[in-house]
C-alpha positions as CSV (number, residue, x, y, z in Angstrom):
1,M,19.4,-4.5,1.6
2,Q,20.1,-5.3,5.2
3,T,23.6,-3.4,6.5
4,D,24.8,-1.9,9.8
5,C,26.6,0.7,7.8
6,M,26.2,3.0,4.7
7,P,30.0,3.7,2.8
8,T,30.8,6.7,2.0
9,G,33.5,8.6,0.2
10,D,35.7,5.7,-0.5
11,E,34.6,3.3,1.5
12,K,33.3,-0.3,0.4
13,A,31.2,-2.5,2.9
14,V,29.4,-5.8,2.7
15,A,25.6,-6.6,3.6
16,K,24.5,-8.9,5.2
17,D,21.5,-9.9,3.2
18,Y,19.4,-8.6,0.2
19,A,16.6,-9.0,-1.6
20,V,15.0,-7.7,-4.7
21,S,11.4,-7.5,-5.5
22,F,8.4,-5.5,-6.8
23,G,8.0,-2.1,-5.2
24,G,5.6,0.6,-5.5
25,N,2.4,1.5,-2.9
26,A,-0.6,0.4,-5.1
27,V,1.4,-2.1,-7.1
28,T,2.6,-3.8,-3.6
29,A,-0.8,-3.9,-2.5
30,G,-2.2,-5.2,-5.6
31,F,0.3,-8.4,-5.4
32,A,-0.7,-9.2,-1.6
33,C,-4.3,-9.1,-2.2
34,A,-3.0,-11.8,-5.6
35,K,-1.4,-13.9,-2.9
36,L,-4.1,-13.9,-0.5
37,G,-6.4,-15.1,-3.6
38,R,-8.0,-12.5,-5.3
39,D,-7.6,-11.6,-9.2
40,V,-5.8,-8.4,-9.8
41,H,-5.7,-6.2,-12.5
42,L,-2.5,-3.4,-12.3
43,L,-2.5,0.2,-14.2
44,T,1.3,1.2,-13.6
45,S,4.2,2.1,-15.3
46,V,6.2,-0.1,-17.1
47,A,9.5,0.6,-19.7
48,Q,11.0,-1.9,-21.8
49,D,14.0,-2.3,-20.2
50,W,15.4,-5.4,-18.0
51,L,13.6,-4.1,-14.8
52,G,10.4,-3.8,-16.8
53,H,11.2,-7.2,-18.2
54,M,11.2,-8.8,-14.7
55,F,8.6,-7.1,-13.4
56,L,6.0,-8.3,-15.7
57,D,7.7,-11.7,-14.9
58,M,6.7,-11.4,-11.4
59,A,3.4,-10.2,-11.9
60,Q,2.5,-13.3,-14.4
61,N,4.0,-15.4,-11.4
62,Y,1.1,-14.1,-9.2
63,G,-1.8,-14.3,-12.2
64,I,-1.6,-10.4,-11.8
65,K,-3.0,-8.6,-15.5
66,V,-0.8,-5.6,-16.2
67,H,-2.2,-2.7,-18.0
68,P,1.0,-1.2,-18.9
69,R,1.7,3.0,-19.6
70,S,5.1,3.7,-20.7
71,V,7.8,5.5,-19.5
72,K,11.7,5.4,-21.1
73,R,13.2,4.0,-18.0
74,S,12.1,1.9,-14.4
75,S,11.9,3.2,-11.4
76,L,14.0,1.9,-8.8
77,S,14.6,2.6,-5.1
78,F,17.5,1.5,-2.5
79,I,16.2,0.4,0.6
80,L,17.9,0.1,3.6
81,P,16.1,-1.1,6.7
82,N,17.5,-0.3,10.4
83,N,16.1,-1.0,13.7
84,G,12.5,-0.7,13.0
85,Q,13.0,2.3,10.5
86,R,14.0,2.2,6.6
87,A,16.4,5.1,4.2
88,I,14.9,4.8,0.8
89,L,16.9,6.4,-2.1
90,R,14.0,6.5,-5.0
91,A,14.8,7.2,-9.3
92,R,11.5,7.9,-10.6
93,D,10.4,8.0,-14.1
94,D,6.8,9.8,-14.3
95,E,7.6,11.3,-17.7
96,Y,4.6,9.1,-19.9
97,L,5.2,8.2,-23.5
98,E,1.5,7.5,-23.9
99,N,-2.3,8.3,-22.1
100,F,-2.8,6.0,-19.3
101,P,-5.7,3.2,-21.1
102,I,-9.0,3.2,-21.4
103,L,-10.3,0.1,-19.1
104,N,-13.9,-1.9,-19.1
105,L,-14.5,-1.5,-15.3
106,S,-18.5,-3.6,-15.7
107,P,-16.2,-6.0,-14.1
108,L,-14.8,-4.5,-11.5
109,K,-15.8,-5.0,-7.3
110,L,-12.9,-2.6,-5.8
111,L,-10.4,-0.1,-6.9
112,H,-7.3,0.9,-5.2
113,L,-5.3,3.9,-5.7
114,D,-2.1,5.6,-4.7
115,G,-2.3,9.0,-5.9
116,H,0.5,8.8,-8.9
117,M,-0.3,8.9,-12.2
118,P,-3.2,11.4,-11.1
119,D,-5.2,11.8,-14.5
120,A,-6.0,7.9,-14.4
121,A,-7.1,8.2,-10.7
122,I,-9.1,10.8,-10.9
123,F,-10.8,9.5,-14.0
124,Y,-11.3,5.7,-13.0
125,A,-12.3,7.1,-9.3
126,K,-15.5,8.8,-11.0
127,K,-16.0,6.0,-13.4
128,S,-16.2,3.8,-10.4
129,Y,-17.8,5.8,-7.9
130,E,-20.5,6.6,-10.5
131,Q,-21.3,2.6,-11.0
132,N,-21.0,2.2,-7.2
133,T,-17.6,0.4,-7.2
134,L,-16.2,0.9,-3.9
135,V,-12.8,2.9,-4.1
136,S,-9.7,2.7,-1.9
137,L,-7.1,5.0,-1.4
138,D,-3.7,4.9,0.3
139,G,-2.9,8.5,1.1
140,G,0.5,8.4,1.6
141,A,1.5,11.5,0.4
142,L,0.1,15.1,-0.8
143,R,0.6,14.4,-4.3
144,P,-1.4,16.6,-7.5
145,G,-4.6,16.0,-7.5
146,L,-5.5,14.0,-4.0
147,I,-7.6,16.5,-2.9
148,E,-10.2,16.3,-5.8
149,L,-9.5,12.7,-5.9
150,L,-11.1,12.2,-2.4
151,S,-14.3,13.4,-3.2
152,Y,-14.7,9.9,-5.0
153,V,-13.7,7.9,-2.5
154,H,-15.1,6.0,-0.2
155,V,-12.2,4.5,1.9
156,A,-9.1,6.5,2.5
157,I,-5.7,5.3,5.0
158,V,-3.7,8.2,4.9
159,S,-0.5,8.5,6.9
160,E,1.2,10.3,9.2
161,R,3.5,12.3,6.8
162,L,0.6,13.3,4.5
163,C,-1.2,14.4,7.8
164,Q,2.7,17.1,8.5
165,Q,2.1,18.2,4.8
166,M,-1.7,19.2,5.7
167,S,-0.5,21.1,8.9
168,L,-3.3,18.5,10.3
169,S,-2.9,16.4,13.6
170,P,-4.6,12.6,12.9
171,D,-7.9,13.6,14.5
172,Q,-7.9,17.1,12.5
173,M,-7.0,14.5,9.4
174,L,-10.0,12.1,9.8
175,F,-12.6,14.9,10.7
176,F,-11.1,16.4,6.9
177,L,-11.8,13.5,5.3
178,K,-15.6,13.5,6.6
179,G,-16.1,16.3,5.1
180,K,-15.0,15.2,1.4
181,G,-17.5,12.1,1.9
182,V,-15.1,9.8,2.6
183,K,-17.0,7.0,4.4
184,I,-14.4,5.5,5.9
185,G,-11.4,7.2,7.1
186,G,-8.0,6.5,9.3
187,V,-4.2,7.6,9.9
188,T,-1.9,4.9,10.2
189,I,0.8,6.0,13.2
190,G,3.7,3.5,12.7
191,S,3.9,1.4,15.7
192,K,0.9,2.6,17.4
193,G,-1.3,1.1,14.2
194,M,-4.5,3.8,13.5
195,L,-6.8,5.8,14.2
196,W,-10.0,5.5,12.2
197,Y,-13.5,6.2,12.1
198,D,-16.2,3.4,11.2
199,E,-19.1,3.4,9.0
200,T,-21.4,5.2,11.9
201,G,-18.6,8.2,11.9
202,V,-17.2,6.7,15.5
203,V,-13.6,7.5,16.0
204,Q,-11.4,4.4,17.7
205,H,-8.1,3.2,17.8
206,L,-6.9,-0.1,16.3
207,P,-3.8,-0.7,18.2
208,S,-0.9,-2.4,15.7
209,L,-0.2,-6.5,16.9
210,R,2.8,-6.5,19.0
211,V,6.0,-8.3,17.3
212,P,9.1,-9.0,19.5
213,K,11.4,-6.1,18.3
214,E,14.2,-8.7,17.9
215,K,11.5,-10.0,14.6
216,I,11.4,-6.9,13.1
217,I,13.7,-6.8,10.0
218,D,11.7,-4.7,7.5
219,T,8.9,-2.2,7.8
220,S,8.8,-1.0,4.0
221,G,6.0,-2.1,2.8
222,A,4.2,-3.3,6.0
223,G,1.5,-0.3,4.6
224,D,0.9,-1.3,1.5
225,V,0.6,-4.8,2.4
226,F,-2.1,-3.8,4.8
227,H,-4.1,-2.1,2.5
228,G,-4.0,-5.0,0.1
229,A,-4.8,-7.1,3.0
230,Y,-7.8,-5.1,3.4
231,C,-8.7,-5.5,0.1
232,A,-8.9,-9.1,-0.3
233,S,-10.8,-9.2,2.8
234,Y,-13.5,-6.7,1.6
235,L,-13.9,-8.5,-1.7
236,E,-13.8,-11.8,0.2
237,R,-16.7,-10.7,2.8
238,P,-18.4,-7.4,1.3
239,N,-21.0,-7.1,4.1
240,D,-18.4,-8.3,6.7
241,P,-17.9,-4.3,9.2
242,W,-14.7,-2.4,8.5
243,R,-13.3,-3.5,12.0
244,N,-12.7,-7.5,10.6
245,H,-11.0,-6.3,7.7
246,F,-8.8,-4.3,9.6
247,I,-7.9,-6.8,11.8
248,I,-7.0,-8.9,9.0
249,A,-4.7,-6.2,7.6
250,R,-2.8,-5.3,10.7
251,A,-1.5,-8.8,10.7
252,G,-0.9,-8.9,7.1
253,A,1.5,-6.2,7.8
254,A,2.5,-7.7,11.4
255,H,4.0,-10.7,8.7
256,K,5.7,-8.2,6.4
257,I,8.0,-7.0,9.2
258,Q,9.7,-9.7,9.8
259,R,10.9,-10.5,6.0
260,L,13.6,-8.7,4.2
261,G,11.6,-7.2,1.0
262,N,8.3,-6.7,-0.4
263,E,8.0,-10.3,-1.7
264,A,9.0,-12.4,0.8
265,G,7.2,-10.3,3.1
266,L,3.8,-11.4,1.2
267,P,1.4,-13.0,3.7
268,S,-1.0,-15.8,3.1
269,Q,-4.3,-16.9,4.2
270,K,-2.5,-19.3,6.8
271,D,0.2,-16.3,7.8
272,I,-3.0,-13.9,8.1
273,L,-4.1,-16.3,10.9
274,Y,-0.9,-17.3,12.7
275,A,-0.1,-13.6,13.3
276,C,-3.3,-13.2,14.5
277,S,-3.5,-15.8,17.3
278,A,0.3,-15.4,18.0
279,Y,0.7,-11.8,18.5
280,L,-1.7,-9.6,21.1
281,E,-2.2,-6.0,20.9
282,G,0.3,-3.4,21.2
283,E,0.1,-0.8,23.7
């Protein structure tokens, strides 16, 4: 919801605008990747309630094949974007009613994970690593099994929050990721862009694009779109340098922050090209 105030007590207020959409780290990345023309399969929790049915309808509209793991109730977030920040109130159900499904990974070209559902994440990361399938990680927070998971990850882009939780500076985090064998590692630093190391291990800074402040509406989901866009770029041009994939990804994130809600913020190929040409790099 887009609002200037948050009512408390017995107050009421009227929001300027609202959007209803899918959410979640790897889920949103999957939708972004699908919007950019890639074939996406998604293993995620799904409940047999009206939110679950709505989510499955959304996935079908994007041609995404969902492999559900049952929970009793759908997870839900209320997001209040304001002045380049966003407050989030979550209600999450991660008590799974069944084991994760066993899927055939032989056609897989890339596995993207966010650390949720740690038993499935580690199982599939190991399988993918063994068959030389690229494994990508969105390290948004210190979740159970994350450190073990890093041993089977090729590309890990993590957040400043994870650095804080592990009492590491961004530079120290990059050193830590290298020590775990991660080939491409990075730390997103909000509006300042990303600190990362490339295929040769050289650390560099990728600035964000300079989107005018008055155009920024909703920063929630921007990082998830970033992940989905670099996955799509890799799948299309797997031999390109990773800097090229990240340049595409930051353009996707720049597009997202100008729209309310995750679905409205999913970029097309045309949107990526426009953002690349319309906005200069930030300071």
